[in-house]
ROZADO-758862 format. One record per residue: residue in three letters; chain; x, y, z of N, C-alpha, C, O, CB in turn. Coordinates in steps of 0.2 Angstrom, whole numbers. Glycine has a CB too. Layout:
BEGIN
ATOM  residu  chaine  n_east  n_north   n_up  ca_east  ca_north  ca_up  c_east  c_north   c_up  o_east  o_north   o_up  cb_east  cb_north  cb_up
ATOM     ALA       A       X        Y      Z        X         Y      Z       X        Y      Z       X        Y      Z        X         Y      Z
...
end
This chain:
BEGIN
ATOM  residu  chaine  n_east  n_north   n_up  ca_east  ca_north  ca_up  c_east  c_north   c_up  o_east  o_north   o_up  cb_east  cb_north  cb_up
ATOM     MET       A     159      138    196      153       133    195     154      128    201     159      125    202      152       130    188
ATOM     ASN       A     148      126    204      149       121    208     148      114    205     146      113    199      143       121    214
ATOM     PHE       A     149      109    208      149       102    206     143      100    203     142       97    198      151        97    211
ATOM     ALA       A     137      102    206      130       100    204     129      103    197     126       99    192      125       102    209
ATOM     LYS       A     130      109    196      129       113    190     134      110    184     131      109    178      130       120    190
ATOM     LEU       A     140      108    186      144       105    181     142       99    179     143       97    173      151       105    184
ATOM     SER       A     140       95    183      137        88    182     131       88    177     131       84    172      135        84    188
ATOM     VAL       A     126       93    179      120        94    174     122       96    167     120       93    163      115        99    178
ATOM     LEU       A     127      101    167      129       103    161     132       97    157     131       97    151      134       109    161
ATOM     GLY       A     136       93    160      140        87    157     134       82    154     135       80    148      144        84    161
ATOM     LEU       A     129       81    158      124        77    156     120       79    150     118       76    145      119        75    161
ATOM     VAL       A     119       86    150      115        89    144     119       88    138     117       87    133      113        96    146
ATOM     VAL       A     126       90    138      130        90    132     130       82    130     130       81    124      137        92    134
ATOM     ALA       A     131       77    134      131        70    132     125       68    129     125       65    124      133        66    138
ATOM     LEU       A     119       71    131      112        69    129     112       72    122     109       68    117      107        72    133
ATOM     VAL       A     114       78    121      113        81    114     118       78    109     116       77    103      115        89    115
ATOM     VAL       A     124       76    111      128        72    106     125       66    105     126       64     99      135        72    110
ATOM     THR       A     123       62    110      120        55    108     114       56    104     114       52     99      118        52    115
ATOM     LEU       A     109       60    105      103        61    101     105       63     93     103       61     89       99        66    103
ATOM     GLY       A     110       67     93      113        69     86     116       64     82     115       63     76      118        75     87
ATOM     ALA       A     120       60     86      123        54     83     118       49     81     118       46     75      128        51     87
ATOM     GLN       A     112       48     85      107        43     83     104       45     77     102       41     72      102        42     89
ATOM     SER       A     102       51     76       98        54     70     103       53     64     100       52     58       96        61     71
ATOM     VAL       A     109       54     64      114        53     59     114       46     57     114       44     51      121        56     60
ATOM     TRP       A     115       41     62      115        34     60     109       32     58     109       27     53      117        30     67
ATOM     ALA       A     103       34     60       96        32     58      96       33     50      92       29     47       91        35     62
ATOM     GLY       A      98       39     48       98        40     41     102       36     36     100       35     30      100        47     40
ATOM     ASP       A     107       33     39      111        28     35     110       21     36     113       17     33      118        30     37
ATOM     ALA       A     105       19     40      103        12     42     100        9     36      96       12     32       99        12     48
ATOM     ALA       A     102        3     35       99        -2     29      92       -3     31      91       -5     37      104        -8     28
ATOM     VAL       A      88       -3     26       81        -5     27      79      -10     22      82      -10     16       76         2     26
ATOM     THR       A      74      -14     23       72       -19     18      65      -18     16      61      -15     20       73       -26     21
ATOM     VAL       A      63      -20     10       56       -20      7      56      -27      4      60      -29      0       55       -14      2
ATOM     SER       A      50      -30      5       48       -37      3      42      -36     -1      37      -32      0       48       -42      8
ATOM     GLY       A      42      -41     -6       35       -41    -10      36      -45    -16      41      -48    -18       33       -34    -13
ATOM     LYS       A      31      -46    -20       31       -50    -26      34      -46    -32      33      -40    -33       23       -51    -28
ATOM     ALA       A      38      -49    -36       42       -46    -41      38      -46    -47      34      -50    -49       49       -49    -42
ATOM     SER       A      39      -40    -51       37       -39    -58      41      -34    -62      46      -32    -59       29       -37    -58
ATOM     CYS       A      39      -33    -67       42       -28    -72      39      -21    -71      33      -20    -72       43       -30    -79
ATOM     GLY       A      42      -16    -69       39        -9    -68      37       -6    -75      32       -3    -75       44        -5    -65
ATOM     GLY       A      41       -8    -80       39        -5    -87      33       -9    -90      28       -5    -92       45        -6    -92
ATOM     CYS       A      33      -15    -89       27       -19    -92      21      -18    -88      15      -18    -90       29       -27    -91
ATOM     SER       A      21      -16    -81       16       -14    -77      13       -7    -78       8       -5    -76       17       -15    -70
ATOM     GLY       A      17       -3    -82       15         4    -84      17        9    -79      14       15    -79        8         4    -85
ATOM     VAL       A      21        7    -74       23        12    -69      28       17    -71      28       23    -70       25         8    -62
ATOM     VAL       A      33       14    -75       39        18    -77      40       16    -85      37       11    -87       45        17    -73
ATOM     GLU       A      44       20    -88       45        18    -95      52       14    -95      56       15    -91       47        24    -99
ATOM     GLY       A      52        9    -99       57         4    -99      57       -1    -94      54        0    -89       64         8    -98
ATOM     CYS       A      60       -7    -95       60       -13    -91      64      -11    -84      70       -9    -85       62       -19    -94
ATOM     CYS       A      61      -13    -79       65       -13    -72      62      -17    -67      56      -20    -68       65        -5    -70
ATOM     LEU       A      65      -18    -62       63       -23    -57      58      -19    -52      60      -13    -50       69       -25    -52
ATOM     MET       A      52      -22    -51       47       -18    -46      45      -24    -41      44      -29    -43       42       -15    -50
ATOM     LEU       A      44      -22    -35       41       -26    -30      34      -22    -28      34      -16    -27       46       -27    -24
ATOM     THR       A      29      -27    -27       23       -24    -24      23      -27    -17      22      -34    -16       17       -26    -29
ATOM     ASP       A      23      -23    -12       22       -26     -5      15      -28     -3      11      -27     -7       25       -20      0
ATOM     THR       A      15      -30      3        8       -33      5       3      -28      6      -3      -29      6        9       -36     12
ATOM     ASP       A       5      -21      6        0       -16      7      -2      -13      0      -6       -9     -1        2       -10     11
ATOM     GLY       A       1      -16     -5        0       -14    -12       4       -8    -15       4       -6    -20       -7       -11    -13
ATOM     GLY       A       9       -7    -10       14        -1    -12      19       -4    -17      21      -10    -17       18         1     -6
ATOM     ARG       A      20        0    -22       25        -2    -28      31        1    -27      32        7    -25       22         0    -35
ATOM     TRP       A      37       -3    -28       43        -1    -26      48       -2    -33      48       -8    -35       47        -4    -20
ATOM     ILE       A      50        3    -36       55         2    -41      62        2    -39      64        6    -35       54         8    -47
ATOM     LEU       A      65       -4    -40       72        -5    -38      77       -4    -43      77       -6    -49       72       -12    -35
ATOM     ARG       A      82        1    -41       87         2    -46      94        0    -43      94        0    -36       88        10    -47
ATOM     GLY       A      99       -2    -47      105        -5    -44     109       -9    -49     106      -11    -54      104        -9    -38
ATOM     GLU       A     115      -10    -48      120       -13    -52     123      -19    -49     127      -22    -53      125        -8    -55
ATOM     SER       A     121      -21    -43      125       -27    -40     123      -34    -44     118      -34    -47      124       -27    -33
ATOM     LYS       A     127      -39    -43      125       -45    -46     118      -48    -43     115      -51    -47      131       -50    -44
ATOM     SER       A     117      -47    -37      110       -49    -34     104      -45    -38      99      -48    -39      110       -49    -27
ATOM     VAL       A     105      -39    -39      100       -35    -42      99      -37    -49      93      -38    -52      102       -27    -42
ATOM     LYS       A     105      -39    -53      104       -41    -60     101      -48    -60      97      -49    -64      111       -41    -63
ATOM     ALA       A     102      -52    -55       99       -59    -55      92      -58    -53      88      -62    -56      103       -63    -50
ATOM     ALA       A      90      -54    -49       83       -53    -47      79      -50    -53      73      -52    -55       82       -48    -41
ATOM     PHE       A      82      -45    -57       79       -42    -63      78      -48    -68      73      -48    -71       84       -37    -66
ATOM     ALA       A      83      -53    -69       82       -58    -74      76      -63    -71      73      -66    -76       88       -62    -74
ATOM     ALA       A      74      -63    -65       69       -68    -62      63      -64    -61      58      -67    -58       72       -71    -56
ATOM     ARG       A      62      -58    -63       56       -54    -61      50      -56    -63      45      -55    -60       57       -47    -63
ATOM     HIS       A      49      -59    -69       43       -61    -72      40      -68    -69      34      -69    -70       44       -63    -79
ATOM     GLY       A      43      -71    -64       41       -77    -61      36      -76    -55      34      -81    -53       46       -81    -59
ATOM     GLY       A      35      -70    -54       30       -68    -48      33      -70    -41      30      -72    -37       24       -71    -49
ATOM     LYS       A      40      -71    -41       43       -73    -35      43      -67    -30      43      -61    -31       51       -75    -37
ATOM     THR       A      44      -70    -23       44       -65    -18      51      -63    -17      56      -68    -17       41       -68    -11
ATOM     MET       A      53      -57    -16       60       -55    -15      60      -50    -10      55      -46     -8       62       -51    -22
ATOM     THR       A      66      -49     -7       68       -44     -2      74      -40     -4      79      -43     -5       69       -47      5
ATOM     ALA       A      73      -33     -4       78       -29     -6      80      -25      0      76      -23      4       76       -24    -12
ATOM     THR       A      87      -24      0       90       -20      5      92      -13      2      96      -13     -3       96       -23      9
ATOM     TYR       A      90       -8      5       92        -1      3      94        3      8      93        2     14       87         2     -2
ATOM     GLU       A      97        9      7       99        14     12      97       21     10      96       22      4      107        14     13
ATOM     GLY       A      95       25     14       93        32     12      85       32     12      82       27     14       96        34      6
ATOM     LYS       A      83       37     10       76        38     10      73       37      3      76       39     -2       74        46     12
ATOM     PRO       A      67       33      2       65        32     -4      62       38     -8      59       42     -4       59        26     -4
ATOM     ALA       A      62       39    -14       60        44    -18      52       43    -19      51       38    -23       64        46    -24
ATOM     SER       A      48       47    -17       41        46    -19      39       49    -26      41       55    -27       36        49    -14
ATOM     LYS       A      36       45    -30       35        48    -37      28       46    -39      25       42    -36       40        45    -42
ATOM     LYS       A      26       48    -45       19        46    -47      20       44    -54      24       47    -58       14        52    -47
ATOM     ASP       A      16       39    -56       16        36    -63      11       41    -67       9       46    -65       13        29    -63
ATOM     LYS       A      11       39    -74        7        43    -78       0       44    -76      -4       49    -79        7        40    -85
ATOM     ASP       A      -3       39    -72      -10        40    -70     -11       44    -63     -16       44    -60      -13        33    -69
ATOM     GLY       A      -5       46    -60       -5        49    -54      -5       45    -48      -5       47    -42      -11        54    -54
ATOM     LYS       A      -4       39    -49       -3        34    -43       4       34    -41       9       33    -45       -6        27    -45
ATOM     GLU       A       5       34    -34       11        35    -31      15       28    -31      12       22    -31       10        37    -24
ATOM     TYR       A      22       29    -32       26        23    -31      32       26    -28      34       32    -28       28        19    -38
ATOM     LYS       A      37       21    -25       43        23    -22      49       20    -26      48       15    -29       44        20    -15
ATOM     GLU       A      54       24    -27       60        22    -30      66       22    -26      67       27    -23       61        26    -37
ATOM     VAL       A      70       17    -26       76        16    -22      81       13    -25      80        9    -30       74        12    -15
ATOM     THR       A      87       15    -23       93        11    -26      95        6    -21      96        8    -15       99        16    -27
ATOM     VAL       A      95        0    -23       96        -6    -19     103       -8    -19     107       -8    -24       91       -11    -20
ATOM     LYS       A     106      -11    -14      112       -14    -13     112      -22    -15     116      -25    -17      116       -13     -7
ATOM     ASP       A     106      -25    -12      106       -32    -12      99      -34    -13      94      -31    -10      109       -35     -6
ATOM     VAL       A      97      -39    -17       91       -42    -17      91      -50    -16      95      -53    -19       87       -41    -24
ATOM     LYS       A      87      -52    -12       87       -59    -10      80      -62    -13      75      -59    -12       87       -61     -3
ATOM     ILE       A      81      -67    -17       75       -71    -20      72      -76    -15      76      -81    -14       76       -74    -27
ATOM     ALA       A      66      -75    -13       64       -80     -8      61      -86    -11      62      -92     -9       59       -77     -3
ATOM     SER       A      56      -85    -16       53       -91    -19      50      -89    -26      47      -93    -29       47       -93    -15
end
């Protein structure tokens, strides 16, 4: 092989490796969702009490988790406070008993804004 073909082959391999690594990293990236807090059970979205955020587009997010910040947010959920939750992975799309969609995620951290 001549130098030009070898160089092109090297660039192609580097590009494939880079794009593959980016797609793997993107799947593990932390994402946030913000909204007004309420109770998912009291709102009729799920059975049992849990933390729920309603984002500015009206999307409902059921938040699951066991960290101290999640437990503190759960305790403050009835105040209509704005919260931001950090999660990883892909949200699970589900439907409530009326067929209306909501997302469910396991969160690592919740910050109470107001």
